[in-house]
N, C-alpha and C positions, 0 to 999 in steps of 0.2 A: 405811486410809481409801480408797486408790485402788482396792483390790479391791472394796470395797463399791459404789462408783460403777460399776465395770465390770459387776458382777452386776445392778445396777439397770438399766443400759443394755441388757444382754442380755435381761432379762425384758421390758422395754418394747419392744425390737425384735421379739422373738418374738410378743408380744401384737399388735403392729401388723401383722405379716405375717399372723397368723391372722385379724385383722379384715378385711384386704384380701382374703384368699382367700375368706372367708365372704361378704363383700359381692359379690364377683365371681360366686360360684356362685348366690347368691340374687337376683341382679339380673334383674328382668323375669320374665315368665311365658311359657308357650307361647302363650297367647292374646293377649298384648300385641304390637301391631304394631311392627316395627322392633327388637325385643329380640334380643340375641345368642342367647338360648335358643331362640327361635322359628326363627331362621335355621339354627341347628345341627340342630334337629328336622327342618326341611324338607329341608336339604341333606345330612344325614348319617345320620339314624336312619330310613332307609327302604329297603325291599328293592328299590324301583324304582331306587335310586341305587347299587346294589351294584357295578356295573362302572365307576362314576365314581371319580376320584381323591378322596381324603379332603380336606376343607377344613381343613388343618392350621394355617393362619394363624388361622382362627376358633377352633379348638380351643385354640391357644396363648393367644389373647387371653382366652378364657373360663376355662380351667383352669390355664394356666401352661405353662412350657417343658418341665418334666419329664413331664407327662402327654402333651403333644403329641409329644415324642420317643418315648415309649412306644408311642403309636398309629402313629407313622411306622415304628418298628421292626416292629410287628405286621403292618402292610401289606407291608413289604418281605419279611419272613420268609414270609408267606403266599404271596406271589408266587413266591418261590424254591421253595416246596413243590409248585407245580403240576406241573413236569416229572416229579419222582419219582412223584407220584400217578398221572399219566397212564401212566408206564412200568409201574407196579404193576397198573393196570387192564388194560393190554394183556397182561401175563403171566397175570393171572387169567382173562381171556377165552380166551387160548390154552390154558390148563389145562382149562377147561370144554369147549372144542372137541375136545380130544384125550383126553378122559377115557376113552372106550370103547376107545381104541387102546393104553392103558397096561396091559401084561400084567405080572403079578408074575414075577420071575425066580427060578428055582430053581437055586441054585449047589451043591447037594448037601450043604450043611452042616446043614440042619435037616430 
C-alpha cells in the first residue's frame, strides 16, 4: 500500500514540474511589454549584444537552473577557446606568408 502512494506522489510531482516548466516557457510573448520572453529577446538574442555578458539570471528564471548552467558553461568554454583560435590564426598567416620560401628537401631516398 505504501509503494502505491509513493508511485502516485512521484507521478503527481513529475506532472506538477512539467506544468510549471511549460507555464514558464509559454508565459508572455515577444510583443507583450514587460514579459520575460521579450526581455530575453532584447537582451540576449541579438548580434548587437554579442560582446555583452549573458543575462544568466533571466535565463535561470525563465528556463531553469540546468539550462542556465549549460549556457554559462558554453560562454565560459567559448571564452577559453579564443586564445587557441588566435594562435592558430597566427600560425596560418605565417604559413601563407612563407609559402614561397618553403622548398622541398631531397634526402636521396626517393
